C-alpha positions as CSV (number, residue, x, y, z in Angstrom):
1,X,123.2,127.5,101.7
2,X,122.3,127.1,105.0
3,X,122.8,130.7,106.5
4,X,120.4,131.8,102.8
5,X,117.9,129.2,103.8
6,X,117.5,130.2,107.1
7,X,117.0,133.8,106.6
8,X,114.5,133.2,103.6
9,X,112.6,131.0,105.5
10,X,110.8,134.0,107.7
11,X,109.9,135.4,104.4
12,X,108.3,132.3,103.0
13,X,106.5,131.4,106.1
14,X,103.2,132.6,105.0
15,X,103.6,130.1,101.4
16,X,104.5,127.4,103.8
17,X,100.8,127.8,105.7
18,X,99.0,128.6,102.0
19,X,98.4,126.5,99.3
20,X,99.2,127.7,95.3
21,X,95.2,128.6,93.9
22,X,94.4,126.1,90.6
23,X,93.7,128.9,88.3
24,X,97.8,129.3,89.6
25,X,99.3,126.3,88.8
26,X,96.7,125.8,85.2
27,X,98.2,129.2,84.1
28,X,101.7,128.0,85.0
29,X,101.0,124.5,83.0
30,X,99.7,126.5,79.8
31,X,103.1,129.2,80.3
32,X,105.0,126.2,79.9
33,X,103.3,125.1,76.9
34,X,103.9,128.4,75.0
35,X,107.6,128.5,76.2
36,X,108.1,125.0,75.0
37,X,106.4,125.3,71.8
38,X,108.3,128.9,71.0
39,X,111.8,127.2,71.4
40,X,111.0,123.9,69.8
41,X,109.7,126.4,66.8
42,X,112.7,128.8,67.0
43,X,114.8,126.0,66.8
44,X,113.1,124.2,63.6
45,X,113.7,127.9,62.1
46,X,116.9,127.9,63.0
47,X,117.9,124.5,61.0
48,X,115.2,123.9,58.5
49,X,115.6,125.2,55.1
50,X,113.0,127.8,55.0
51,X,110.7,129.5,58.4
52,X,107.7,128.2,59.0
53,X,104.1,129.7,58.4
54,X,101.2,130.9,60.9
55,X,103.7,130.5,64.5
56,X,100.8,132.8,66.2
57,X,97.6,130.7,64.6
58,X,99.8,127.1,65.5
59,X,100.4,128.3,69.0
60,X,97.2,129.4,69.9
61,X,96.1,126.0,68.5
62,X,98.7,123.8,70.5
63,X,97.8,125.8,74.0
64,X,94.4,125.3,73.3
65,X,94.4,121.7,72.9
66,X,96.2,121.3,75.8
67,X,94.4,123.6,78.2
68,X,91.5,121.0,76.9
69,X,93.4,117.8,78.0
70,X,94.5,119.6,81.1
71,X,91.2,120.3,81.9
72,X,89.9,116.1,81.4
73,X,92.7,114.9,83.5
74,X,92.4,118.0,86.0
75,X,96.3,118.2,86.3
76,X,96.0,121.5,87.9
77,X,94.1,119.8,91.7
78,X,97.0,118.3,93.4
79,X,99.0,120.4,95.7
80,X,102.1,121.1,94.4
81,X,104.3,120.6,97.3
82,X,102.9,117.2,98.1
83,X,103.0,116.1,94.2
84,X,103.1,112.3,94.1
85,X,103.9,109.7,91.8
86,X,99.7,109.4,91.3
87,X,100.0,113.3,89.8
88,X,102.9,112.5,88.0
89,X,101.0,109.9,86.5
90,X,98.1,112.2,85.0
91,X,100.4,114.7,83.7
92,X,101.6,112.1,81.7
93,X,98.7,110.9,80.4
94,X,97.4,114.5,79.6
95,X,100.6,115.2,77.5
96,X,100.6,112.1,75.6
97,X,96.5,112.9,74.9
98,X,97.3,116.5,73.9
99,X,100.1,115.1,71.6
100,X,98.1,113.1,69.5
101,X,95.4,115.6,69.6
102,X,98.1,118.1,68.3
103,X,99.6,115.5,65.9
104,X,96.3,115.2,64.1
105,X,95.3,118.9,64.2
106,X,98.9,119.5,62.7
107,X,98.6,117.0,59.8
108,X,95.2,118.1,58.8
109,X,96.6,122.2,59.3
110,X,99.6,121.4,57.1
111,X,97.6,120.1,54.3
112,X,94.9,122.6,54.5
113,X,97.3,126.0,54.9
114,X,100.4,125.1,52.9
115,X,101.9,122.7,50.6
116,X,103.5,119.6,51.9
117,X,107.0,120.1,51.6
118,X,110.8,118.3,52.0
119,X,110.3,119.0,55.7
120,X,107.1,117.7,56.6
121,X,108.4,114.9,58.6
122,X,109.7,117.0,61.1
123,X,106.1,118.8,60.9
124,X,104.4,115.8,61.8
125,X,107.5,114.8,64.7
126,X,106.9,118.2,66.3
127,X,103.6,117.4,68.3
128,X,105.4,114.3,69.6
129,X,108.7,116.4,70.7
130,X,106.5,119.2,71.9
131,X,105.2,116.5,74.6
132,X,108.4,115.5,75.7
133,X,108.9,118.7,76.4
134,X,105.5,119.7,78.0
135,X,105.6,116.9,80.6
136,X,109.6,117.3,81.2
137,X,108.4,121.3,82.0
138,X,105.8,120.5,84.2
139,X,107.6,118.1,86.2
140,X,110.1,120.0,86.4
141,X,108.1,122.6,87.8
142,X,106.5,120.7,90.2
143,X,109.9,119.1,91.5
144,X,111.4,122.5,92.2
145,X,108.3,123.6,93.8
146,X,108.6,120.8,96.0
147,X,112.3,120.7,96.7
148,X,112.2,124.5,97.6
149,X,108.9,123.7,100.9
150,X,111.0,120.5,101.7
151,X,114.3,122.9,102.2
152,X,112.3,125.4,104.0
153,X,110.3,123.3,106.1
154,X,113.3,121.2,106.9
155,X,114.3,122.9,109.6
156,X,111.1,122.8,111.8
157,X,111.1,118.9,110.8
158,X,114.1,116.6,110.4
159,X,115.5,117.7,114.2
160,X,112.5,116.6,115.5
161,X,112.5,112.9,113.5
162,X,113.6,109.6,114.6
163,X,116.9,107.8,113.2
164,X,115.6,104.2,112.0
165,X,117.2,101.8,110.2
166,X,115.3,99.4,108.2
167,X,115.5,95.6,107.8
168,X,115.8,94.3,104.4
169,X,117.0,95.9,101.0
170,X,114.2,93.9,98.9
171,X,111.0,96.0,96.9
172,X,109.2,95.7,100.6
173,X,111.8,97.4,102.7
174,X,112.7,99.7,100.0
175,X,108.7,100.8,98.8
176,X,108.5,101.4,102.7
177,X,111.5,103.6,102.6
178,X,110.2,105.6,99.7
179,X,106.7,106.1,101.5
180,X,108.2,107.3,104.5
181,X,110.7,110.0,102.7
182,X,107.6,110.9,101.1
183,X,105.7,111.6,104.1
184,X,106.9,114.5,105.8
185,X,104.7,114.3,109.0
186,X,106.0,110.8,109.7
187,X,108.1,110.7,112.6
188,X,110.8,108.4,111.3
189,X,113.6,109.3,109.0
190,X,115.1,106.1,107.5
191,X,119.3,106.4,107.7
192,X,120.3,102.7,106.6
193,X,119.3,99.4,105.2
194,X,120.5,96.7,107.0
195,X,120.7,93.2,105.0
196,X,122.8,89.9,105.9
197,X,123.6,89.3,102.1
198,X,126.8,90.4,101.3
199,X,126.1,91.1,97.7
200,X,124.3,93.9,98.1
201,X,126.9,95.7,100.6
202,X,128.4,98.6,99.9
203,X,125.4,99.4,97.6
204,X,122.9,102.2,98.1
205,X,119.0,102.7,97.5
206,X,117.0,105.5,97.9
207,X,120.2,107.5,98.7
208,X,120.6,105.3,101.6
209,X,123.6,102.8,102.3
210,X,123.0,99.3,102.8
211,X,124.7,97.7,105.3
212,X,125.5,93.7,106.3
213,X,125.6,92.6,109.9
214,X,128.8,91.6,110.4
215,X,128.9,91.3,114.3
216,X,126.6,93.4,116.8
217,X,124.3,95.9,116.2
218,X,126.1,98.4,118.9
219,X,128.9,99.3,116.4
220,X,126.0,100.5,113.5
221,X,124.1,102.2,116.0
222,X,126.8,104.2,117.8
223,X,127.8,105.5,114.0
224,X,124.3,106.2,112.5
225,X,123.2,107.5,116.1
226,X,120.4,104.9,115.7
227,X,118.5,103.4,118.3
228,X,115.1,102.0,116.5
229,X,114.6,99.3,113.7
230,X,111.5,99.5,110.9
231,X,110.7,95.9,110.6
232,X,108.5,94.4,107.8
233,X,106.0,91.7,108.9
234,X,107.6,89.5,105.6
235,X,110.9,89.7,107.8
236,X,109.6,88.8,111.0
237,X,108.7,85.5,109.8
238,X,112.2,85.0,107.4
239,X,114.9,86.5,110.7
240,X,115.8,84.2,112.8
241,X,114.3,85.0,116.2
242,X,117.8,84.7,117.1
243,X,118.3,88.3,116.0
244,X,115.6,89.9,117.0
245,X,116.8,88.7,120.7
246,X,120.2,90.1,119.9
247,X,118.7,93.5,118.8
248,X,116.8,93.8,122.2
249,X,119.6,92.7,124.3
250,X,121.6,95.4,122.1
251,X,119.1,98.0,123.2
252,X,117.7,98.5,119.2
253,X,114.2,99.4,119.6
254,X,112.5,96.8,116.9
255,X,109.2,98.9,115.4
256,X,106.8,96.6,113.2
257,X,105.4,98.0,109.9
258,X,102.0,96.4,109.0
259,X,101.6,95.2,105.1
260,X,102.7,98.0,103.3
261,X,101.1,97.1,99.7
262,X,98.2,97.8,100.8
263,X,99.0,101.8,101.0
264,X,98.6,102.7,97.4
265,X,98.5,106.4,98.0
266,X,100.2,109.6,99.2
267,X,97.3,109.9,102.3
268,X,97.5,106.3,103.8
269,X,100.7,106.0,105.4
270,X,102.2,102.6,106.5
271,X,101.3,101.9,110.2
272,X,104.3,101.5,112.7
273,X,104.0,100.4,116.2
274,X,106.2,99.3,118.6
275,X,106.9,95.5,118.3
276,X,105.1,93.2,120.6
277,X,106.3,89.7,122.6
278,X,103.2,88.0,120.6
279,X,105.3,88.9,117.6
280,X,108.4,87.0,118.5
281,X,107.9,83.8,119.7
282,X,109.6,82.5,117.0
283,X,107.0,79.7,115.6
284,X,105.5,79.8,112.0
285,X,101.7,80.2,112.5
286,X,99.1,77.1,111.3
287,X,96.8,79.2,108.2
288,X,93.8,77.9,108.3
289,X,92.4,77.0,104.7
290,X,89.4,79.0,104.1
291,X,88.4,77.9,101.0
292,X,88.1,74.3,102.1
293,X,86.0,75.0,105.0
294,X,83.7,78.0,103.9
295,X,81.2,76.0,102.4
296,X,80.4,74.5,105.8
297,X,79.3,77.6,107.5
298,X,77.3,79.3,104.3
299,X,73.8,80.1,105.3
300,X,74.5,78.1,108.8
301,X,73.2,78.5,112.3
302,X,76.5,79.0,114.7
303,X,76.4,78.9,118.3
304,X,79.2,79.9,120.3
305,X,79.2,79.2,124.0
306,X,81.4,81.1,126.4
307,X,81.6,84.2,123.4
308,X,82.4,86.8,125.7
309,X,86.0,85.3,126.3
310,X,89.1,85.7,124.5
311,X,88.8,82.2,122.4
312,X,84.8,82.6,121.3
313,X,85.0,86.1,121.0
314,X,87.8,85.4,118.0
315,X,86.0,82.7,116.9
316,X,82.9,85.0,116.5
317,X,85.1,87.4,114.3
318,X,86.3,84.4,112.1
319,X,82.8,83.1,111.9
320,X,80.9,86.1,110.3
321,X,83.8,85.7,107.5
322,X,81.9,83.3,105.9
323,X,78.9,84.5,105.5
324,X,77.1,82.3,107.7
325,X,73.0,82.6,108.5
326,X,73.0,83.4,112.2
327,X,75.5,83.5,114.8
328,X,74.6,83.1,118.5
329,X,76.4,84.3,121.3
330,X,76.1,82.6,124.7
331,X,77.8,83.4,127.6
332,X,77.1,84.2,131.2
333,X,79.2,87.6,131.7
334,X,76.9,90.9,130.0
335,X,79.6,93.1,129.8
336,X,82.1,91.3,127.6
337,X,78.7,89.8,125.6
338,X,77.4,93.2,124.8
339,X,80.8,94.6,123.7
340,X,81.1,91.9,121.3
341,X,77.5,92.0,120.1
342,X,78.1,96.1,119.6
343,X,81.4,95.0,117.7
344,X,80.2,92.5,115.5
345,X,77.0,94.7,114.4
346,X,79.2,97.6,113.7
347,X,80.9,95.2,110.8
348,X,77.7,95.6,108.8
349,X,78.2,91.9,107.3
350,X,74.6,91.1,106.9
351,X,75.1,88.2,109.7
352,X,72.0,88.2,112.3
353,X,74.1,88.5,115.6
354,X,72.1,87.2,119.1
355,X,73.4,87.6,122.0
356,X,72.2,85.6,125.1
357,X,73.2,85.6,128.5
358,X,73.0,82.4,130.0
359,X,75.2,79.8,132.2
360,X,75.6,76.4,130.3
361,X,75.4,74.5,133.3
362,X,71.6,75.3,133.3
363,X,69.9,72.9,131.5
364,X,66.5,74.0,131.0
365,X,68.1,77.7,130.0
366,X,69.9,75.5,127.4
367,X,67.7,73.9,126.3
368,X,65.6,76.6,125.2
369,X,68.0,78.3,123.8
370,X,69.3,74.8,121.5
371,X,65.4,74.6,120.6
372,X,65.1,78.0,119.5
373,X,68.3,78.7,117.5
374,X,68.4,75.3,116.1
375,X,71.9,75.6,115.2
376,X,74.1,73.1,113.0
377,X,77.7,74.0,114.4
378,X,78.3,74.1,118.0
379,X,81.6,75.6,119.7
380,X,81.8,75.2,123.0
381,X,84.3,77.4,124.6
382,X,82.5,78.0,127.7
383,X,84.9,77.1,130.9
384,X,86.8,78.0,133.7
385,X,90.4,77.8,133.4
386,X,92.8,79.5,136.0
387,X,94.4,76.6,138.0
388,X,94.8,77.7,141.1
389,X,91.7,79.2,141.6
390,X,90.2,75.8,140.6
391,X,92.2,73.9,142.6
392,X,90.6,76.2,145.5
393,X,87.0,75.9,143.8
394,X,86.8,71.3,142.6
395,X,83.1,71.8,142.8
396,X,82.6,74.8,140.6
397,X,85.2,73.6,137.6
398,X,83.4,70.2,137.5
399,X,79.8,72.1,137.7
400,X,81.1,74.7,134.6
401,X,84.0,72.5,132.9
402,X,81.8,68.6,132.9
403,X,78.3,69.2,133.4
404,X,78.6,72.5,130.8
405,X,80.1,70.3,128.0
406,X,77.9,67.8,129.1
407,X,74.3,69.5,128.7
408,X,75.8,71.3,125.2
409,X,77.1,67.8,123.8
410,X,73.6,66.3,124.8
411,X,71.3,68.8,123.6
412,X,73.3,69.1,120.4
413,X,72.7,65.5,120.1
414,X,69.2,65.8,120.8
415,X,68.4,68.4,118.4
416,X,70.9,67.6,115.4
417,X,73.5,69.5,115.7
418,X,75.9,68.5,112.7
419,X,78.7,69.3,114.8
420,X,80.0,70.0,117.9
421,X,83.0,71.5,118.5
422,X,85.1,71.0,122.1
423,X,88.0,73.1,123.1
424,X,90.5,71.7,125.7
425,X,93.8,72.5,126.8
426,X,97.2,70.8,127.1
427,X,96.5,70.6,130.8
428,X,93.9,67.9,130.3
429,X,97.5,65.5,129.4
430,X,98.1,64.0,132.4
431,X,96.5,66.2,134.7
432,X,98.2,67.5,137.8
433,X,95.4,70.1,138.6
434,X,92.1,69.9,138.9
435,X,91.2,72.2,136.1
436,X,93.3,70.2,133.8
437,X,91.1,67.5,135.1
438,X,87.5,68.5,134.4
439,X,88.5,69.5,130.9
440,X,89.9,65.7,130.8
441,X,86.7,64.7,131.9
442,X,84.8,66.8,129.5
443,X,86.6,65.3,127.0
444,X,86.1,61.7,128.3
445,X,82.5,61.9,127.8
446,X,81.9,64.0,124.4
447,X,84.2,61.5,122.7
448,X,82.2,58.2,124.5
449,X,79.2,60.1,123.5
450,X,80.1,60.1,119.5
451,X,81.3,56.2,120.3
452,X,78.0,55.3,121.2
453,X,75.9,57.1,118.2
454,X,77.8,54.7,115.9
455,X,77.2,51.7,118.1
456,X,73.4,52.8,118.1
457,X,73.9,53.1,113.8
458,X,72.8,56.5,114.1
459,X,72.5,56.8,110.4
460,X,73.5,61.2,110.9
461,X,75.1,61.3,114.0
462,X,76.5,64.7,115.7
463,X,80.3,65.1,114.7
464,X,81.8,65.5,118.4
465,X,85.6,67.1,117.7
466,X,88.0,68.0,120.5
467,X,90.8,70.8,119.8
468,X,94.1,71.0,122.5
469,X,96.3,73.7,122.4
470,X,98.4,75.4,124.7
471,X,98.5,79.1,126.6
472,X,97.0,81.7,124.5
473,X,98.7,85.2,124.1
474,X,96.8,88.0,124.8
475,X,93.9,85.4,126.6
476,X,92.9,86.6,130.3
477,X,94.6,84.2,131.6
478,X,97.9,84.8,129.6
479,X,101.1,85.7,131.8
480,X,101.3,88.1,128.5
481,X,98.7,91.1,130.0
482,X,100.0,90.3,133.4
483,X,103.6,91.0,132.6
484,X,102.5,94.4,131.3
485,X,100.6,95.8,133.7
486,X,103.4,94.7,136.3
487,X,105.7,96.5,133.7
488,X,103.6,99.9,133.6
489,X,103.6,100.0,137.6
490,X,107.2,99.8,138.0
491,X,107.8,96.1,138.8
492,X,108.6,93.8,140.0
493,X,107.5,91.1,137.6
494,X,106.2,88.2,139.1
495,X,107.4,84.3,137.7
496,X,106.3,81.2,139.8
497,X,109.5,79.4,138.9
498,X,112.7,80.0,137.4
499,X,112.5,76.9,135.0
500,X,108.8,77.0,134.4
501,X,108.0,76.3,130.6
502,X,104.5,77.1,128.6
503,X,103.8,76.5,125.1
504,X,102.3,79.4,123.3
505,X,99.9,80.7,120.3
506,X,98.2,83.7,119.2
507,X,94.2,84.0,119.6
508,X,93.7,83.9,115.5
509,X,95.3,80.9,115.4
510,X,94.3,79.2,118.2
511,X,90.7,79.7,116.6
512,X,91.0,79.0,112.9
513,X,92.6,75.5,114.3
514,X,89.2,75.4,115.9
515,X,87.5,76.5,112.6
516,X,89.9,73.9,110.6
517,X,88.9,71.2,113.2
518,X,85.5,72.3,113.5
519,X,84.9,71.3,109.5
520,X,87.5,68.6,109.1
521,X,86.8,66.3,111.7
522,X,84.7,63.1,111.2
523,X,84.0,63.0,115.1
524,X,85.9,61.4,117.9
525,X,88.9,63.3,117.4
526,X,91.3,65.1,119.6
527,X,93.6,67.7,117.9
528,X,96.8,69.2,118.7
529,X,98.9,70.7,116.7
530,X,102.7,71.4,116.5
531,X,103.6,74.7,118.8
532,X,106.6,74.6,118.3
533,X,109.1,75.0,121.1
534,X,108.3,76.2,124.9
535,X,108.8,79.4,126.0
536,X,111.0,79.5,129.1
537,X,108.6,81.9,131.1
538,X,111.9,83.9,132.8
539,X,113.1,84.5,129.3
540,X,109.7,85.8,128.2
541,X,110.0,88.1,131.0
542,X,113.0,89.5,130.6
543,X,112.2,90.2,126.7
544,X,108.7,92.1,127.3
545,X,111.3,94.2,129.7
546,X,113.2,95.0,127.2
547,X,110.9,95.7,124.6
548,X,109.2,98.3,126.7
549,X,112.8,99.8,126.7
550,X,113.8,99.2,130.4
551,X,117.1,97.0,131.6
552,X,115.7,93.8,133.7
553,X,117.4,93.2,137.1
554,X,118.1,97.3,136.9
555,X,115.1,99.1,136.0
556,X,112.5,96.1,137.1
557,X,113.6,93.1,138.8
558,X,112.1,89.4,138.4
559,X,111.0,87.9,141.6
560,X,110.0,84.0,141.5
561,X,106.7,83.6,143.8
562,X,106.8,79.5,144.1
563,X,104.6,77.1,141.9
564,X,100.9,77.9,143.1
565,X,98.7,74.8,143.7
566,X,98.1,72.6,141.1
567,X,100.9,73.9,139.0
568,X,103.9,72.0,137.1
569,X,107.1,72.7,135.6
570,X,106.2,71.5,131.8
571,X,103.2,71.6,129.7
572,X,102.8,68.1,127.5
573,X,100.6,68.0,124.5
574,X,100.2,64.0,124.8
575,X,100.1,62.0,127.4
576,X,103.1,59.3,128.0
577,X,100.8,56.6,126.9
578,X,99.0,58.3,123.4
579,X,99.9,58.1,120.2
580,X,99.3,60.5,117.3
581,X,97.8,60.3,113.8
582,X,99.3,62.4,111.0
583,X,96.8,64.7,109.1
584,X,96.7,66.1,105.8
585,X,98.6,69.4,107.8
586,X,102.3,68.2,108.8
587,X,102.1,70.1,111.9
588,X,98.5,69.0,112.6
589,X,98.0,65.9,114.5
590,X,95.2,63.6,115.8
591,X,95.4,62.5,119.8
592,X,94.8,58.5,119.8
593,X,93.6,58.4,123.1
594,X,92.0,55.6,125.1
595,X,88.3,55.2,124.3
596,X,86.2,54.8,127.4
597,X,82.7,53.4,126.9
598,X,79.8,55.2,127.2
599,X,78.2,53.0,129.3
600,X,80.6,53.3,131.8
601,X,81.4,56.7,131.5
602,X,78.1,58.4,131.9
603,X,77.4,57.1,135.3
604,X,80.9,58.1,136.9
605,X,80.6,61.4,135.0
606,X,76.8,61.9,136.5
607,X,78.4,60.7,139.7
608,X,81.4,63.3,140.0
609,X,78.6,66.1,138.9
610,X,76.2,65.0,141.4
611,X,78.8,65.2,144.7
612,X,80.3,68.5,142.8
613,X,77.0,69.8,142.6
614,X,76.1,69.4,146.7
615,X,79.5,71.4,147.0
616,X,80.5,69.4,150.0
617,X,84.2,68.9,151.0
618,X,86.3,69.7,147.9
619,X,88.3,66.1,148.6
620,X,85.3,64.6,147.9
621,X,84.7,65.5,144.3
622,X,89.0,65.4,143.8
623,X,88.4,61.9,144.8
624,X,86.0,60.8,142.3
625,X,87.7,62.6,139.6
626,X,91.0,60.8,140.4
627,X,89.1,57.2,140.2
628,X,87.4,58.2,136.7
629,X,91.1,60.3,135.7
630,X,93.6,57.4,136.9
631,X,96.4,59.4,135.1
632,X,95.4,62.7,137.0
633,X,98.3,63.3,139.8
634,X,98.1,66.5,141.9
635,X,101.2,68.8,142.1
636,X,102.1,70.8,144.5
637,X,98.5,70.5,145.9
638,X,96.6,69.6,149.0
639,X,95.0,66.7,147.1
640,X,98.6,64.8,147.2
641,X,97.5,62.6,149.8
642,X,94.4,61.4,148.1
643,X,97.4,60.1,145.3
644,X,99.2,58.2,148.1
645,X,95.8,56.4,149.1
646,X,94.7,55.0,145.8
647,X,97.9,54.3,144.9
648,X,98.0,51.9,148.0
649,X,94.7,50.5,147.7
650,X,95.3,49.7,143.6
651,X,92.0,51.4,142.5
652,X,93.7,53.3,139.2
653,X,94.7,49.7,137.7
654,X,91.5,48.4,138.5
655,X,89.9,51.2,136.5
656,X,92.4,50.6,133.8
657,X,91.6,46.7,133.5
658,X,88.0,46.6,134.1
659,X,86.7,49.9,131.7
660,X,89.3,51.2,129.2
661,X,90.2,49.3,126.1
662,X,92.3,50.8,123.4
663,X,91.1,50.9,119.2
């Protein structure tokens, strides 16, 4: 059969490059009607006690009705070699309509031209049986043509396809496989379903075996000559990350498939991409309750500082879903702000997008923006966040992270902003570096400002809320983009310490938390949430190397460079002396932190800012930060000498006992 196919393939090459005209398809369908009618008529005459009358007239009537029905449903317009369920559904609808019309016509025809005989029932069932025969013939014709073309094309296509396993044997996996098998331009060829259920093993679906995972995947990979596996998003959340880690170690490439329920037509194939490290964090994302918060955004003016950054930009993308009136984007970086403005404008959501180039530490400029925009919600994402860089430039960290936050918070209160949401970091907990200390100082000021309003019995206080989270995958400061660049350049990957760990989350999830906190917080809260298990950076680097198809230590090495200034091995989400308060969500918590009275914290903050604005010796700024934040203990830094002097003088204890109170 293979040799015959090879000989016929050149003959049919012309047909493979062209399509059957519509009139030919229409004509073949009518020929099938004629053949079905004639065969059924002959059968009736054979079994009946008398022969039927008016064959030619009735044949013309049936053919005309089926032609009319075919024209209505346009069954002749499809490309036969690419026939799909959609095309078959139209054929069935056309045959059903034609059968009903012919049934009615036959009843009146028999009464008009012949006497009702004992065989009238058969005459009335004739159109119904004819309908089944016609649809069967038309389906058989299309199936045959498609099979022939598939056989002729197989010599050029099949050899180029990549053999893959499909994870799971549920409806979604089966639907995915069916679509891939039906899409000839798809570069993948499923060869088996991989399942964890022994109840499905030794069975088959879509002509493929269902295999239970017993032991490692290497044996199965060798048996079926497969090096890749398709994984749907639903299985990404339900299958343990240990299984995926094992697959990566054993050299099985993982391919992530978008949710295939979106793809209902044959011309929209499933999107298949290499799985990313972000997909394999092994933690359950916290979903935002959009219905609960959308009323807070409708017809409101939203101001986002730091909009050109990873977090600010994603907040803007999510905010415009809620039909707000205007979104004001503030950032001092022109290019990313312009890119975001063009991106959001192209979505045509009807929301007014206003980009403004400005520095949050410029009070004159920010006052102008607040007075003109009149925002009701402010999301403050503007900040410097690179730990080593801010360790070198403490004054810059204070000017942007502390002064910038103070200016935006003060202006929010002055202009009657309903909610002010500050984006903080886990590095503000027991800070060991200037960046974390500057964010903690900003947290303290924002929280004390809220309680000052309550003490003054402000009837409409601005609700100041803070959100803390860990490292964000894909952000400008994340190690993931750095590792990707190092892998692409051939290595080595550089890590600061083999035992260093970090908490990770995705950008959309981080911003969902920010939005939800902004609408559910009552004021004064510092929101944190369960970020799952801390990720060991060394293992993260190994996994990324394997995902790129290379072997750690052989193709790409991992080099330790030593902890950077201000860097610590383990990040924390809560300080040791802090408690947490549960919320409506079991994974979202409120940190019950020490509160500072505003009449103390304002002059202290102002003094730190004044010193920073003079850009004097870095130690002067760090000294004042440590006086303000007693838990700020420098690590792997030149500022450790300041800690020794402060501890010797007992200055930290004086600040705790004199100015700090708990509630």
